[in-house]
Steps between C-alpha positions, in 0.01 A plus 500: 500500500249233598626204698474178299375207710461140378317242712493130417194304603299822512153381395380383845578472869793690648631609158174668404455665838857627482419665166184653649695640795782632279252690285329635810838641606581670170267449202661756272863429586501127412530297183369166621545173309303189597703196397270198495470153350125515432421805287125474547541530874762770451258706291233460769749617762600801288134595450436481874801724572389755242152516653647618830785698336372630160813700427747226573754371250462120517660273241477123455778253430462128441757286680507148636796478736503120467587534130848608385380620160212696656732677743747596227221624270345703781836656589556602139158664500579692821825631352312622192237679709707659775847646519514443875339289769492637853327217686469132412265312735572127477165384629381215274504160667331162514443220748373216277321188617525570873465195719329592825551285811151521653595301809801723576287808435229419753760377747679834464177694561506386860872533564752771578613481133178650362643843420819365339296243306274761342778756453746267326310186394778298657400142571175505306596576139685317226472537121532285190707684244525437125744571218462780243564465124838665574584201724488711817305431817185714469508660847869582471451645152191706588599630841873545459683431173253677272533811713880466506509479120262799476737706718797398286317592180385835640840616626527763223191681634557420867864609530574863423775725629381770739171337607376198687253225414336253736422130479235403756422130556186352650645226715326305779522398863500149347857559377692245707872425482418134572304475172786631284793298368764684296587176319134462401396864458204401281375269777459206265540253785288667768137560596519870595579681172311815606695541822826424318431757228414770751812435705700511176347841416619627841852380418489642146390842625812516719724391211347761269586771749857368518542506123274785385502780760794670326281527189221669699282187519371398844299197609264452797283216626151519653263266675125570469404298806205261508271632227178359356575485125430252218825327592380459861155375396664249268665327794172329589355413154296209632340699783176699454547876473290548811787356707702815445201708608474296818871540566506878458384573859787278615744698287373831632534371854855382435587846366436640846809303612727514192563770241581267209132436416456778247210304346412742216706566184480871584679443828732243345628762254607734783873420491506513118354850513726605790812407301376715211545803726846415630848590379642161398849592624362516855353150501655190657580238231475219757158605630157381393236773521181359648147629452341491845153584631406574858198353677320827430567469127782754467764402242872571526839366385782353706841370394619161624838336434487211254662164562742539208874541444716665234689182409188300415340793318807548278512125428135504395562806283780320314284192449219715358743671263616157380138387453433819305788421266371146456143601410623769260701236313184293459313800364 
C-alpha cells in the first residue's frame, strides 16, 4: 500500500522542498497531501510538483492552523479521504511583525557572537503577536496548538495496532527555554512568541512519545538550520532586497566555519527527509535532529539533545488538553 504523507505549510520554502524530495525518493509509493492555508498557492505548488513528477499522487487540503474550526474541518476531510496516515509533518509556522534590532545586528557582525546570532536570532529578534477570533495568541495557535488539535483529531487514522505512524515537527534553533513560561504558555506577556512556541513544540513532542508510543505513534523534532525562506526575508521588511544579496557572500563564508548555515530550503529539509527513512522506535525522543551542511555544500543530519525535561513536557501536555476541552465547549 502507498504511504500516506500529510505536510502542513507545504506551498513554499522547506515544506515544498520536502515534498519535492519525498517524491524524488518514491514517486509511485506515496500519497502526498499538501495542507495549506492559501489554496491558490497550494495549487501552484501542486502543479510545480506534477511537472517534475507527472505520475505522482498529490492532493490538496485547506487548513489554517490558527483557526480551531479550520483545523477540525480539515481533520474531518482527512478521515473521509484516507483510512490511515503514516507521516504527519507539522511544518506550518509564522513569525509575525518581527522587530529587528539593527544596532545589535551590526554590532554582532563584528563580534564572536556572529554565528550564534545568525543561527538562533538571539538578541536581535522580537515579535508583536496578536489575538485570533478564537481568543488565542496567533503564534501559539498557528505553530503549536493548531497542530496539537490536528493530531488529536487525527488519532483514528494515526493510531493503528500493528503499525507505526510518525509525527515530525519543524522546530528551530530559536527554541529557547528562557522564552517559555509554563504559566503563560501562549506567551501573552512576552516579546518572543516564536521562540516560546518552538520550545513548546519540543516539549510537546516528548510528551506525545510518553503518551502515544504504546499506540504506535511516535514524534520527532527537527531543526532546518539557518535557511533563506519567506519567513527569513520577512525579518527585515524595511530593508531593500539587495541587502540579502550583499549578505550572501558573508553567509557562505560563515558556512566554512559552522555547519548550521544550510541556507537553501533543499538543505533545510535534510533532517525531515532523513527521519522519513528511519524506524521511529530507534529514535531518541529527547533529541532534536538538525539539518546541517558542510562548507563544501554536503548535507547531513545529526542528533543533539534538547534542553527539555519530562516533568515540564507532561505539565504542558495537561494544559493543552485542558485548553482543548475549553475551546471545544465554545464551539
